[in-house]
All heavy atoms as TSV, in Angstrom:
chain	resi	resn	atom	element	x	y	z
A	1	MET	N	N	145.669	111.599	39.083
A	1	MET	CA	C	145.813	113.023	38.817
A	1	MET	C	C	146.502	113.726	39.922
A	1	MET	O	O	147.155	114.721	39.692
A	1	MET	CB	C	144.393	113.587	38.611
A	1	MET	CG	C	144.351	114.823	37.883
A	1	MET	SD	S	142.681	115.222	37.419
A	1	MET	CE	C	142.795	116.954	37.331
A	2	LEU	N	N	146.400	113.236	41.173
A	2	LEU	CA	C	147.059	113.897	42.281
A	2	LEU	C	C	148.568	113.538	42.446
A	2	LEU	O	O	149.312	114.224	43.067
A	2	LEU	CB	C	146.375	113.465	43.587
A	2	LEU	CG	C	145.036	114.098	43.867
A	2	LEU	CD1	C	144.429	113.578	45.126
A	2	LEU	CD2	C	145.181	115.663	43.975
A	3	SER	N	N	148.981	112.426	41.755
A	3	SER	CA	C	150.335	111.935	41.922
A	3	SER	C	C	151.459	113.003	41.733
A	3	SER	O	O	152.469	112.893	42.397
A	3	SER	CB	C	150.560	110.677	41.129
A	3	SER	OG	O	150.401	110.966	39.775
A	4	PRO	N	N	151.281	113.966	40.823
A	4	PRO	CA	C	152.446	114.957	40.713
A	4	PRO	C	C	152.516	115.853	41.975
A	4	PRO	O	O	153.575	116.417	42.215
A	4	PRO	CB	C	152.006	115.850	39.515
A	4	PRO	CG	C	150.974	115.006	38.750
A	4	PRO	CD	C	150.402	114.139	39.776
A	5	PHE	N	N	151.430	115.843	42.794
A	5	PHE	CA	C	151.392	116.811	43.892
A	5	PHE	C	C	151.621	116.091	45.253
A	5	PHE	O	O	152.026	116.803	46.248
A	5	PHE	CB	C	150.090	117.529	43.962
A	5	PHE	CG	C	149.772	118.206	42.674
A	5	PHE	CD1	C	148.792	117.686	41.818
A	5	PHE	CD2	C	150.390	119.402	42.318
A	5	PHE	CE1	C	148.513	118.318	40.650
A	5	PHE	CE2	C	150.145	119.952	41.101
A	5	PHE	CZ	C	149.188	119.500	40.295
A	6	VAL	N	N	151.361	114.800	45.367
A	6	VAL	CA	C	151.596	114.114	46.626
A	6	VAL	C	C	152.502	112.901	46.387
A	6	VAL	O	O	152.509	112.284	45.334
A	6	VAL	CB	C	150.233	113.668	47.288
A	6	VAL	CG1	C	149.471	114.870	47.644
A	6	VAL	CG2	C	149.514	112.758	46.346
A	7	SER	N	N	153.177	112.521	47.426
A	7	SER	CA	C	154.114	111.355	47.329
A	7	SER	C	C	153.413	110.011	47.471
A	7	SER	O	O	153.938	108.955	47.211
A	7	SER	CB	C	155.312	111.470	48.247
A	7	SER	OG	O	154.813	111.535	49.539
A	8	GLN	N	N	152.231	109.987	48.087
A	8	GLN	CA	C	151.505	108.831	48.350
A	8	GLN	C	C	150.546	108.443	47.211
A	8	GLN	O	O	150.086	109.301	46.483
A	8	GLN	CB	C	150.669	108.922	49.681
A	8	GLN	CG	C	151.519	109.231	50.877
A	8	GLN	CD	C	150.727	109.573	52.102
A	8	GLN	OE1	O	149.533	109.958	51.991
A	8	GLN	NE2	N	151.346	109.532	53.219
A	9	LYS	N	N	150.399	107.166	46.962
A	9	LYS	CA	C	149.497	106.708	46.005
A	9	LYS	C	C	148.050	106.544	46.648
A	9	LYS	O	O	147.971	106.087	47.755
A	9	LYS	CB	C	149.905	105.402	45.388
A	9	LYS	CG	C	151.168	105.508	44.634
A	9	LYS	CD	C	151.557	104.188	43.968
A	9	LYS	CE	C	152.876	104.366	43.296
A	9	LYS	NZ	N	152.885	104.122	41.960
A	10	LEU	N	N	147.085	106.994	45.864
A	10	LEU	CA	C	145.692	106.893	46.380
A	10	LEU	C	C	144.990	105.739	45.748
A	10	LEU	O	O	145.152	105.511	44.542
A	10	LEU	CB	C	144.996	108.218	46.046
A	10	LEU	CG	C	145.563	109.533	46.638
A	10	LEU	CD1	C	144.821	110.676	46.197
A	10	LEU	CD2	C	145.578	109.415	48.120
A	11	GLY	N	N	144.212	105.077	46.470
A	11	GLY	CA	C	143.434	103.953	45.954
A	11	GLY	C	C	142.061	104.022	46.596
A	11	GLY	O	O	141.789	104.708	47.520
A	12	THR	N	N	141.177	103.167	46.144
A	12	THR	CA	C	139.776	103.142	46.716
A	12	THR	C	C	139.600	101.739	47.294
A	12	THR	O	O	140.217	100.729	46.846
A	12	THR	CB	C	138.719	103.392	45.611
A	12	THR	OG1	O	138.912	102.415	44.570
A	12	THR	CG2	C	138.900	104.739	45.067
A	13	PHE	N	N	138.788	101.712	48.266
A	13	PHE	CA	C	138.405	100.490	48.982
A	13	PHE	C	C	136.980	100.547	49.335
A	13	PHE	O	O	136.557	101.461	49.976
A	13	PHE	CB	C	139.288	100.257	50.183
A	13	PHE	CG	C	138.906	98.998	51.010
A	13	PHE	CD1	C	139.273	97.793	50.520
A	13	PHE	CD2	C	138.146	99.071	52.115
A	13	PHE	CE1	C	138.958	96.637	51.235
A	13	PHE	CE2	C	137.765	97.983	52.839
A	13	PHE	CZ	C	138.159	96.712	52.380
A	14	VAL	N	N	136.137	99.593	48.872
A	14	VAL	CA	C	134.750	99.564	49.145
A	14	VAL	C	C	134.472	98.248	49.817
A	14	VAL	O	O	134.829	97.231	49.348
A	14	VAL	CB	C	133.953	99.688	47.852
A	14	VAL	CG1	C	132.439	99.624	48.117
A	14	VAL	CG2	C	134.254	100.971	47.099
A	15	ALA	N	N	133.839	98.321	50.969
A	15	ALA	CA	C	133.458	97.138	51.710
A	15	ALA	C	C	131.924	97.218	52.004
A	15	ALA	O	O	131.427	98.321	52.378
A	15	ALA	CB	C	134.238	97.049	52.969
A	16	LYS	N	N	131.309	96.132	51.839
A	16	LYS	CA	C	129.849	96.087	52.224
A	16	LYS	C	C	129.749	95.649	53.674
A	16	LYS	O	O	130.408	94.690	54.081
A	16	LYS	CB	C	129.142	95.145	51.302
A	16	LYS	CG	C	129.011	95.571	49.954
A	16	LYS	CD	C	128.144	94.634	49.064
A	16	LYS	CE	C	128.051	95.187	47.689
A	16	LYS	NZ	N	127.272	94.279	46.831
A	17	GLN	N	N	129.011	96.322	54.404
A	17	GLN	CA	C	128.827	95.977	55.836
A	17	GLN	C	C	127.735	94.864	55.872
A	17	GLN	O	O	126.612	95.032	55.371
A	17	GLN	CB	C	128.352	97.146	56.666
A	17	GLN	CG	C	129.380	98.207	56.774
A	17	GLN	CD	C	128.905	99.354	57.636
A	17	GLN	OE1	O	127.827	99.400	58.186
A	17	GLN	NE2	N	129.788	100.406	57.709
A	18	ASN	N	N	128.105	93.728	56.545
A	18	ASN	CA	C	127.072	92.759	56.851
A	18	ASN	C	C	127.408	92.136	58.159
A	18	ASN	O	O	128.600	92.273	58.711
A	18	ASN	CB	C	126.975	91.708	55.744
A	18	ASN	CG	C	128.232	90.900	55.544
A	18	ASN	OD1	O	128.809	90.496	56.499
A	18	ASN	ND2	N	128.703	90.752	54.322
A	19	SER	N	N	126.512	91.519	58.788
A	19	SER	CA	C	126.610	91.057	60.177
A	19	SER	C	C	127.759	90.031	60.278
A	19	SER	O	O	128.510	90.006	61.279
A	19	SER	CB	C	125.319	90.532	60.714
A	19	SER	OG	O	124.839	89.491	59.945
A	20	GLU	N	N	127.907	89.188	59.310
A	20	GLU	CA	C	128.962	88.099	59.302
A	20	GLU	C	C	130.383	88.789	59.364
A	20	GLU	O	O	131.182	88.426	60.203
A	20	GLU	CB	C	128.874	87.231	58.133
A	20	GLU	CG	C	129.822	86.112	58.145
A	20	GLU	CD	C	129.665	85.233	56.852
A	20	GLU	OE1	O	128.648	85.193	56.238
A	20	GLU	OE2	O	130.753	84.622	56.501
A	21	ASN	N	N	130.551	89.752	58.507
A	21	ASN	CA	C	131.870	90.390	58.500
A	21	ASN	C	C	132.091	91.213	59.777
A	21	ASN	O	O	133.204	91.257	60.308
A	21	ASN	CB	C	131.992	91.295	57.278
A	21	ASN	CG	C	132.168	90.539	55.945
A	21	ASN	OD1	O	132.487	89.372	55.999
A	21	ASN	ND2	N	131.957	91.223	54.852
A	22	LEU	N	N	131.100	91.897	60.288
A	22	LEU	CA	C	131.279	92.624	61.500
A	22	LEU	C	C	131.512	91.770	62.701
A	22	LEU	O	O	132.366	92.149	63.548
A	22	LEU	CB	C	129.961	93.488	61.727
A	22	LEU	CG	C	129.812	94.662	60.741
A	22	LEU	CD1	C	128.512	95.386	60.973
A	22	LEU	CD2	C	130.949	95.680	60.821
A	23	LEU	N	N	130.911	90.660	62.733
A	23	LEU	CA	C	131.131	89.692	63.809
A	23	LEU	C	C	132.585	89.165	63.731
A	23	LEU	O	O	133.284	89.010	64.750
A	23	LEU	CB	C	130.136	88.549	63.802
A	23	LEU	CG	C	128.771	88.964	64.286
A	23	LEU	CD1	C	127.805	87.761	64.055
A	23	LEU	CD2	C	128.769	89.348	65.776
A	24	ALA	N	N	133.052	88.863	62.562
A	24	ALA	CA	C	134.434	88.425	62.373
A	24	ALA	C	C	135.386	89.486	62.785
A	24	ALA	O	O	136.413	89.222	63.442
A	24	ALA	CB	C	134.668	88.013	60.921
A	25	LEU	N	N	135.148	90.739	62.397
A	25	LEU	CA	C	135.963	91.838	62.835
A	25	LEU	C	C	135.979	92.002	64.347
A	25	LEU	O	O	137.011	92.266	64.933
A	25	LEU	CB	C	135.531	93.146	62.155
A	25	LEU	CG	C	136.335	94.385	62.354
A	25	LEU	CD1	C	137.834	94.233	62.021
A	25	LEU	CD2	C	135.757	95.591	61.643
A	26	LYS	N	N	134.865	91.947	64.917
A	26	LYS	CA	C	134.666	92.075	66.390
A	26	LYS	C	C	135.561	91.010	67.090
A	26	LYS	O	O	136.293	91.292	68.073
A	26	LYS	CB	C	133.235	91.839	66.778
A	26	LYS	CG	C	132.944	91.872	68.273
A	26	LYS	CD	C	131.552	91.691	68.581
A	26	LYS	CE	C	131.263	91.628	70.049
A	26	LYS	NZ	N	130.898	90.371	70.616
A	27	GLY	N	N	135.498	89.715	66.582
A	27	GLY	CA	C	136.373	88.701	67.131
A	27	GLY	C	C	137.855	88.987	67.039
A	27	GLY	O	O	138.605	88.772	67.980
A	28	LEU	N	N	138.262	89.547	65.965
A	28	LEU	CA	C	139.611	89.846	65.735
A	28	LEU	C	C	140.090	90.944	66.733
A	28	LEU	O	O	141.221	90.922	67.310
A	28	LEU	CB	C	139.968	90.264	64.265
A	28	LEU	CG	C	139.846	89.175	63.250
A	28	LEU	CD1	C	139.991	89.792	61.836
A	28	LEU	CD2	C	140.979	88.159	63.414
A	29	ILE	N	N	139.227	91.969	66.900
A	29	ILE	CA	C	139.548	93.092	67.772
A	29	ILE	C	C	139.624	92.580	69.179
A	29	ILE	O	O	140.531	92.889	69.965
A	29	ILE	CB	C	138.507	94.238	67.601
A	29	ILE	CG1	C	138.671	94.833	66.285
A	29	ILE	CG2	C	138.647	95.242	68.746
A	29	ILE	CD1	C	137.536	95.814	65.904
A	30	GLU	N	N	138.595	91.749	69.614
A	30	GLU	CA	C	138.630	91.281	70.994
A	30	GLU	C	C	139.772	90.376	71.259
A	30	GLU	O	O	140.289	90.267	72.412
A	30	GLU	CB	C	137.262	90.543	71.269
A	30	GLU	CG	C	136.090	91.508	71.373
A	30	GLU	CD	C	134.800	90.841	71.488
A	30	GLU	OE1	O	134.706	89.595	71.201
A	30	GLU	OE2	O	133.870	91.474	71.943
A	31	ALA	N	N	140.325	89.662	70.245
A	31	ALA	CA	C	141.443	88.753	70.407
A	31	ALA	C	C	142.775	89.526	70.339
A	31	ALA	O	O	143.831	88.996	70.596
A	31	ALA	CB	C	141.431	87.697	69.257
A	32	GLY	N	N	142.678	90.835	70.148
A	32	GLY	CA	C	143.951	91.631	70.071
A	32	GLY	C	C	144.704	91.486	68.808
A	32	GLY	O	O	145.831	91.828	68.743
A	33	LYS	N	N	144.083	90.986	67.782
A	33	LYS	CA	C	144.828	90.793	66.497
A	33	LYS	C	C	144.698	92.008	65.587
A	33	LYS	O	O	145.407	91.994	64.584
A	33	LYS	CB	C	144.203	89.562	65.802
A	33	LYS	CG	C	144.520	88.251	66.586
A	33	LYS	CD	C	144.127	86.960	65.846
A	33	LYS	CE	C	144.491	85.823	66.643
A	33	LYS	NZ	N	144.283	84.554	65.924
A	34	VAL	N	N	143.849	92.925	65.953
A	34	VAL	CA	C	143.659	94.231	65.152
A	34	VAL	C	C	143.929	95.304	66.125
A	34	VAL	O	O	143.099	95.470	67.031
A	34	VAL	CB	C	142.314	94.298	64.485
A	34	VAL	CG1	C	142.164	95.631	63.756
A	34	VAL	CG2	C	142.121	93.099	63.492
A	35	THR	N	N	144.937	96.029	65.878
A	35	THR	CA	C	145.207	97.236	66.729
A	35	THR	C	C	145.543	98.466	65.907
A	35	THR	O	O	146.273	98.250	64.910
A	35	THR	CB	C	146.318	96.976	67.706
A	35	THR	OG1	O	147.487	96.578	67.024
A	35	THR	CG2	C	145.937	95.881	68.773
A	36	PRO	N	N	145.116	99.576	66.257
A	36	PRO	CA	C	145.509	100.768	65.440
A	36	PRO	C	C	146.920	101.174	65.746
A	36	PRO	O	O	147.433	100.934	66.823
A	36	PRO	CB	C	144.556	101.848	65.950
A	36	PRO	CG	C	144.170	101.430	67.344
A	36	PRO	CD	C	144.223	99.923	67.345
A	37	VAL	N	N	147.579	101.785	64.797
A	37	VAL	CA	C	148.905	102.320	64.910
A	37	VAL	C	C	148.748	103.821	65.282
A	37	VAL	O	O	148.342	104.523	64.445
A	37	VAL	CB	C	149.783	102.142	63.720
A	37	VAL	CG1	C	151.151	102.791	63.887
A	37	VAL	CG2	C	149.918	100.666	63.405
A	38	ILE	N	N	149.063	104.192	66.537
A	38	ILE	CA	C	148.933	105.556	67.015
A	38	ILE	C	C	150.362	106.156	66.963
A	38	ILE	O	O	151.192	105.719	67.690
A	38	ILE	CB	C	148.237	105.638	68.344
A	38	ILE	CG1	C	146.833	105.072	68.223
A	38	ILE	CG2	C	148.242	107.135	68.789
A	38	ILE	CD1	C	146.111	104.999	69.528
A	39	ASP	N	N	150.497	107.132	66.125
A	39	ASP	CA	C	151.774	107.852	66.067
A	39	ASP	C	C	152.001	108.834	67.203
A	39	ASP	O	O	152.995	108.713	67.928
A	39	ASP	CB	C	151.859	108.578	64.695
A	39	ASP	CG	C	153.199	109.294	64.500
A	39	ASP	OD1	O	153.971	109.529	65.456
A	39	ASP	OD2	O	153.523	109.579	63.356
A	40	ARG	N	N	151.044	109.675	67.404
A	40	ARG	CA	C	151.119	110.710	68.538
A	40	ARG	C	C	149.734	110.980	69.065
A	40	ARG	O	O	148.767	110.823	68.334
A	40	ARG	CB	C	151.755	111.969	67.976
A	40	ARG	CG	C	153.237	111.841	67.690
A	40	ARG	CD	C	153.827	113.197	67.468
A	40	ARG	NE	N	155.295	113.050	67.211
A	40	ARG	CZ	C	156.009	114.050	66.943
A	40	ARG	NH1	N	155.645	115.252	67.017
A	40	ARG	NH2	N	157.387	113.828	66.704
A	41	THR	N	N	149.755	111.507	70.282
A	41	THR	CA	C	148.555	111.988	70.920
A	41	THR	C	C	148.711	113.421	71.383
A	41	THR	O	O	149.702	113.773	71.959
A	41	THR	CB	C	148.219	111.070	72.119
A	41	THR	OG1	O	148.069	109.701	71.719
A	41	THR	CG2	C	146.918	111.446	72.793
A	42	TYR	N	N	147.743	114.218	71.036
A	42	TYR	CA	C	147.732	115.629	71.401
A	42	TYR	C	C	146.548	115.903	72.221
A	42	TYR	O	O	145.436	115.305	72.078
A	42	TYR	CB	C	147.686	116.523	70.127
A	42	TYR	CG	C	148.923	116.438	69.311
A	42	TYR	CD1	C	149.067	115.508	68.236
A	42	TYR	CD2	C	149.961	117.369	69.441
A	42	TYR	CE1	C	150.209	115.440	67.467
A	42	TYR	CE2	C	151.070	117.371	68.650
A	42	TYR	CZ	C	151.170	116.389	67.631
A	42	TYR	OH	O	152.287	116.357	66.872
A	43	SER	N	N	146.594	116.968	73.099
A	43	SER	CA	C	145.455	117.455	73.821
A	43	SER	C	C	144.720	118.384	72.863
A	43	SER	O	O	145.197	118.748	71.848
A	43	SER	CB	C	145.898	118.246	75.056
A	43	SER	OG	O	146.572	119.339	74.683
A	44	LEU	N	N	143.416	118.606	73.232
A	44	LEU	CA	C	142.582	119.511	72.390
A	44	LEU	C	C	143.280	120.821	72.212
A	44	LEU	O	O	143.171	121.457	71.105
A	44	LEU	CB	C	141.210	119.700	73.038
A	44	LEU	CG	C	140.198	120.443	72.233
A	44	LEU	CD1	C	139.968	119.806	70.863
A	44	LEU	CD2	C	138.890	120.523	72.977
A	45	SER	N	N	143.888	121.386	73.176
A	45	SER	CA	C	144.520	122.689	73.087
A	45	SER	C	C	145.749	122.678	72.069
A	45	SER	O	O	146.169	123.731	71.567
A	45	SER	CB	C	144.986	123.187	74.440
A	45	SER	OG	O	145.985	122.355	75.028
A	46	GLU	N	N	146.269	121.480	71.808
A	46	GLU	CA	C	147.336	121.346	70.886
A	46	GLU	C	C	146.873	120.976	69.486
A	46	GLU	O	O	147.631	120.461	68.619
A	46	GLU	CB	C	148.309	120.233	71.375
A	46	GLU	CG	C	149.030	120.585	72.713
A	46	GLU	CD	C	149.795	119.379	73.213
A	46	GLU	OE1	O	149.235	118.232	73.264
A	46	GLU	OE2	O	150.990	119.621	73.494
A	47	GLY	N	N	145.556	121.088	69.247
A	47	GLY	CA	C	144.959	120.773	67.944
A	47	GLY	C	C	145.639	121.282	66.715
A	47	GLY	O	O	145.917	120.575	65.775
A	48	PRO	N	N	145.949	122.586	66.766
A	48	PRO	CA	C	146.582	123.168	65.576
A	48	PRO	C	C	147.999	122.580	65.313
A	48	PRO	O	O	148.384	122.336	64.143
A	48	PRO	CB	C	146.761	124.680	65.890
A	48	PRO	CG	C	145.600	124.914	66.852
A	48	PRO	CD	C	145.519	123.654	67.660
A	49	GLU	N	N	148.709	122.244	66.369
A	49	GLU	CA	C	149.996	121.626	66.164
A	49	GLU	C	C	149.826	120.168	65.583
A	49	GLU	O	O	150.610	119.786	64.758
A	49	GLU	CB	C	150.733	121.503	67.592
A	49	GLU	CG	C	152.080	120.867	67.550
A	49	GLU	CD	C	152.735	120.762	68.843
A	49	GLU	OE1	O	152.383	121.431	69.759
A	49	GLU	OE2	O	153.682	119.885	68.974
A	50	ALA	N	N	148.784	119.532	66.037
A	50	ALA	CA	C	148.511	118.144	65.481
A	50	ALA	C	C	148.186	118.217	64.037
A	50	ALA	O	O	148.668	117.417	63.220
A	50	ALA	CB	C	147.397	117.486	66.312
A	51	ILE	N	N	147.392	119.197	63.628
A	51	ILE	CA	C	147.009	119.321	62.228
A	51	ILE	C	C	148.266	119.654	61.403
A	51	ILE	O	O	148.464	119.096	60.312
A	51	ILE	CB	C	145.934	120.387	62.022
A	51	ILE	CG1	C	144.651	119.911	62.756
A	51	ILE	CG2	C	145.744	120.816	60.644
A	51	ILE	CD1	C	143.547	120.962	62.805
A	52	ARG	N	N	149.145	120.536	61.910
A	52	ARG	CA	C	150.348	120.806	61.124
A	52	ARG	C	C	151.235	119.619	61.003
A	52	ARG	O	O	151.820	119.345	59.958
A	52	ARG	CB	C	151.150	121.931	61.904
A	52	ARG	CG	C	150.842	123.320	61.540
A	52	ARG	CD	C	151.834	124.352	62.119
A	52	ARG	NE	N	151.902	124.312	63.482
A	52	ARG	CZ	C	151.155	124.937	64.399
A	52	ARG	NH1	N	150.097	125.631	63.897
A	52	ARG	NH2	N	151.236	124.873	65.629
A	53	TYR	N	N	151.332	118.781	62.051
A	53	TYR	CA	C	152.090	117.532	61.994
A	53	TYR	C	C	151.637	116.642	60.851
A	53	TYR	O	O	152.421	116.075	60.109
A	53	TYR	CB	C	152.012	116.844	63.334
A	53	TYR	CG	C	152.851	115.584	63.426
A	53	TYR	CD1	C	154.243	115.647	63.590
A	53	TYR	CD2	C	152.228	114.337	63.516
A	53	TYR	CE1	C	154.978	114.508	63.715
A	53	TYR	CE2	C	152.930	113.240	63.581
A	53	TYR	CZ	C	154.331	113.245	63.688
A	53	TYR	OH	O	155.038	112.109	63.789
A	54	VAL	N	N	150.293	116.490	60.806
A	54	VAL	CA	C	149.706	115.616	59.749
A	54	VAL	C	C	149.920	116.249	58.362
A	54	VAL	O	O	150.296	115.544	57.461
A	54	VAL	CB	C	148.268	115.371	60.028
A	54	VAL	CG1	C	147.645	114.608	58.856
A	54	VAL	CG2	C	148.085	114.560	61.292
A	55	GLU	N	N	149.658	117.513	58.264
A	55	GLU	CA	C	149.793	118.182	56.903
A	55	GLU	C	C	151.233	118.126	56.420
A	55	GLU	O	O	151.410	118.085	55.170
A	55	GLU	CB	C	149.342	119.672	57.059
A	55	GLU	CG	C	147.828	119.807	57.089
A	55	GLU	CD	C	147.383	121.300	57.275
A	55	GLU	OE1	O	148.236	122.189	57.656
A	55	GLU	OE2	O	146.259	121.513	56.981
A	56	GLU	N	N	152.224	118.161	57.262
A	56	GLU	CA	C	153.629	118.149	56.826
A	56	GLU	C	C	154.068	116.764	56.497
A	56	GLU	O	O	155.189	116.574	56.042
A	56	GLU	CB	C	154.491	118.774	57.945
A	56	GLU	CG	C	154.263	120.231	58.089
A	56	GLU	CD	C	154.988	120.849	59.271
A	56	GLU	OE1	O	155.635	120.154	60.012
A	56	GLU	OE2	O	154.900	122.125	59.387
A	57	GLY	N	N	153.250	115.777	56.693
A	57	GLY	CA	C	153.563	114.402	56.243
A	57	GLY	C	C	154.450	113.610	57.145
A	57	GLY	O	O	154.970	112.616	56.783
A	58	TYR	N	N	154.550	114.002	58.451
A	58	TYR	CA	C	155.383	113.373	59.362
A	58	TYR	C	C	154.732	112.016	59.947
A	58	TYR	O	O	155.462	111.179	60.417
A	58	TYR	CB	C	155.778	114.259	60.515
A	58	TYR	CG	C	156.728	115.394	60.079
A	58	TYR	CD1	C	156.377	116.680	60.349
A	58	TYR	CD2	C	157.886	115.147	59.353
A	58	TYR	CE1	C	157.143	117.664	59.930
A	58	TYR	CE2	C	158.667	116.168	58.926
A	58	TYR	CZ	C	158.336	117.534	59.277
A	58	TYR	OH	O	159.108	118.570	58.799
A	59	SER	N	N	153.433	112.069	60.081
A	59	SER	CA	C	152.717	110.989	60.721
A	59	SER	C	C	152.910	109.627	60.055
A	59	SER	O	O	152.883	109.547	58.824
A	59	SER	CB	C	151.260	111.308	60.927
A	59	SER	OG	O	150.609	111.401	59.691
A	60	ARG	N	N	153.134	108.615	60.834
A	60	ARG	CA	C	153.278	107.234	60.306
A	60	ARG	C	C	152.225	106.331	60.890
A	60	ARG	O	O	152.312	105.122	60.825
A	60	ARG	CB	C	154.668	106.693	60.672
A	60	ARG	CG	C	155.798	107.452	60.061
A	60	ARG	CD	C	155.818	107.196	58.587
A	60	ARG	NE	N	156.776	108.028	57.916
A	60	ARG	CZ	C	156.538	108.953	57.035
A	60	ARG	NH1	N	155.264	109.215	56.680
A	60	ARG	NH2	N	157.475	109.696	56.481
A	61	GLY	N	N	151.246	106.937	61.432
A	61	GLY	CA	C	150.052	106.257	62.045
A	61	GLY	C	C	148.992	107.286	62.264
A	61	GLY	O	O	149.001	108.363	61.782
A	62	LYS	N	N	148.083	106.899	63.096
A	62	LYS	CA	C	146.992	107.776	63.444
A	62	LYS	C	C	147.457	108.845	64.427
A	62	LYS	O	O	148.281	108.557	65.279
A	62	LYS	CB	C	145.791	107.044	64.076
A	62	LYS	CG	C	145.166	105.996	63.172
A	62	LYS	CD	C	144.558	106.702	61.979
A	62	LYS	CE	C	143.935	105.626	61.043
A	62	LYS	NZ	N	143.437	106.239	59.835
A	63	VAL	N	N	146.979	110.062	64.296
A	63	VAL	CA	C	147.290	111.132	65.198
A	63	VAL	C	C	145.967	111.354	66.001
A	63	VAL	O	O	144.943	111.655	65.364
A	63	VAL	CB	C	147.727	112.414	64.460
A	63	VAL	CG1	C	147.933	113.552	65.472
A	63	VAL	CG2	C	149.064	112.155	63.770
A	64	VAL	N	N	146.012	111.289	67.320
A	64	VAL	CA	C	144.847	111.295	68.121
A	64	VAL	C	C	144.767	112.661	68.842
A	64	VAL	O	O	145.785	113.119	69.441
A	64	VAL	CB	C	144.852	110.118	69.108
A	64	VAL	CG1	C	143.662	110.253	70.093
A	64	VAL	CG2	C	144.861	108.828	68.435
A	65	ILE	N	N	143.573	113.231	68.924
A	65	ILE	CA	C	143.446	114.449	69.714
A	65	ILE	C	C	142.424	114.101	70.797
A	65	ILE	O	O	141.340	113.738	70.544
A	65	ILE	CB	C	142.856	115.601	68.909
A	65	ILE	CG1	C	143.884	115.997	67.716
A	65	ILE	CG2	C	142.518	116.845	69.788
A	65	ILE	CD1	C	143.382	117.057	66.817
A	66	THR	N	N	142.904	114.245	72.042
A	66	THR	CA	C	142.064	113.804	73.163
A	66	THR	C	C	141.241	115.023	73.641
A	66	THR	O	O	141.767	116.179	73.698
A	66	THR	CB	C	142.958	113.290	74.376
A	66	THR	OG1	O	143.842	114.288	74.756
A	66	THR	CG2	C	143.641	112.002	73.951
A	67	VAL	N	N	140.032	114.752	74.086
A	67	VAL	CA	C	139.171	115.778	74.552
A	67	VAL	C	C	138.998	115.678	76.049
A	67	VAL	O	O	138.827	114.644	76.634
A	67	VAL	CB	C	137.748	115.697	73.933
A	67	VAL	CG1	C	136.811	116.748	74.451
A	67	VAL	CG2	C	137.881	115.747	72.421
């Protein structure tokens, strides 16, 4: 229903948390095989600018606001 208004396709993802999966994920993170893609970092005072950046669709990864 949103597709006429946004260029991205939306999907759902449901995962059950269990200790086996969390331990496997922990191992991948510790091994450096899972890393977040950080597009930009803003200070807290630049929060409104960061929100505009995301709303305008420019971000290609996570946008981080540091406190």
